[in-house]
C-alpha positions as CSV (number, residue, x, y, z in Angstrom):
1,M,139.2,-31.0,108.5
2,Q,136.4,-33.0,109.8
3,K,132.8,-33.9,108.8
4,E,130.9,-36.3,111.0
5,R,133.2,-39.2,111.3
6,S,135.4,-38.6,108.3
7,K,138.7,-36.8,108.7
8,K,141.3,-35.3,106.3
9,Y,144.7,-34.0,107.3
10,A,147.2,-31.6,105.9
11,T,150.6,-30.1,106.8
12,S,151.6,-26.6,106.1
13,D,154.6,-25.3,104.3
14,A,157.3,-23.0,105.8
15,N,154.9,-20.0,105.4
16,G,151.9,-21.8,107.1
17,K,150.0,-22.4,103.9
18,F,148.2,-25.6,103.2
19,S,145.4,-27.0,101.1
20,I,142.8,-29.7,101.4
21,A,140.7,-31.0,98.5
22,T,137.1,-31.7,99.2
23,P,134.0,-31.5,96.9
24,E,132.2,-29.2,99.4
25,I,132.8,-27.3,102.6
26,N,129.4,-27.2,104.1
27,G,129.2,-29.2,107.3
28,Y,132.9,-29.3,107.8
29,T,135.0,-27.9,110.7
30,L,138.7,-27.0,110.4
31,D,140.8,-27.7,113.4
32,V,144.2,-26.0,113.3
33,S,146.8,-26.9,115.9
34,T,150.6,-26.8,116.4
35,M,152.9,-27.1,119.3
36,G,153.1,-24.0,121.4
37,F,149.9,-22.4,120.1
38,A,146.2,-22.6,121.1
39,K,144.0,-24.9,118.9
40,Q,141.6,-23.1,116.6
41,T,138.4,-24.5,115.3
42,V,136.6,-22.9,112.4
43,K,133.2,-23.9,111.0
44,L,133.4,-23.7,107.3
45,D,129.7,-23.2,106.6
46,S,129.9,-19.4,106.8
47,V,133.4,-18.5,105.6
48,K,134.7,-17.1,102.3
49,L,137.7,-18.9,100.7
50,P,140.6,-18.6,101.1
51,V,140.5,-18.7,104.9
52,T,143.1,-16.8,107.0
53,I,143.5,-18.2,110.5
54,I,145.7,-16.4,113.1
55,I,146.7,-18.6,115.9
56,E,147.7,-17.4,119.4
57,A,150.6,-18.5,121.4
58,A,149.7,-20.7,124.4
59,A,151.8,-21.6,127.4
60,T,152.0,-25.3,128.1
61,M,153.0,-26.7,131.5
62,L,155.4,-29.6,131.3
63,K,155.8,-32.2,133.9
64,E,158.8,-32.1,136.2
65,V,161.8,-34.0,135.0
66,A,164.4,-35.5,137.3
67,V,167.9,-36.3,136.0
68,K,170.0,-38.7,137.9
69,A,173.5,-40.0,137.2
70,D,175.7,-42.4,139.1
71,R,179.4,-41.8,139.5
72,I,181.5,-43.9,137.2
73,R,184.2,-45.7,139.2
74,E,187.6,-46.0,137.6
């Protein structure tokens, strides 16, 4: 959760639920991200609480990996 230059962080439970304590929500944006899913940004000025966010799967291209092994001589 972010407002101007201040940031707050939270992690979710096994069901994806989390909470962040803040005195107000006006002016804040909520950035939701996790590996394998597209990042979602929600402006909290015009939402009703609690907020439900559905994230979509996103394909991520990984860099090529080369595995090399030398033969062990006995």
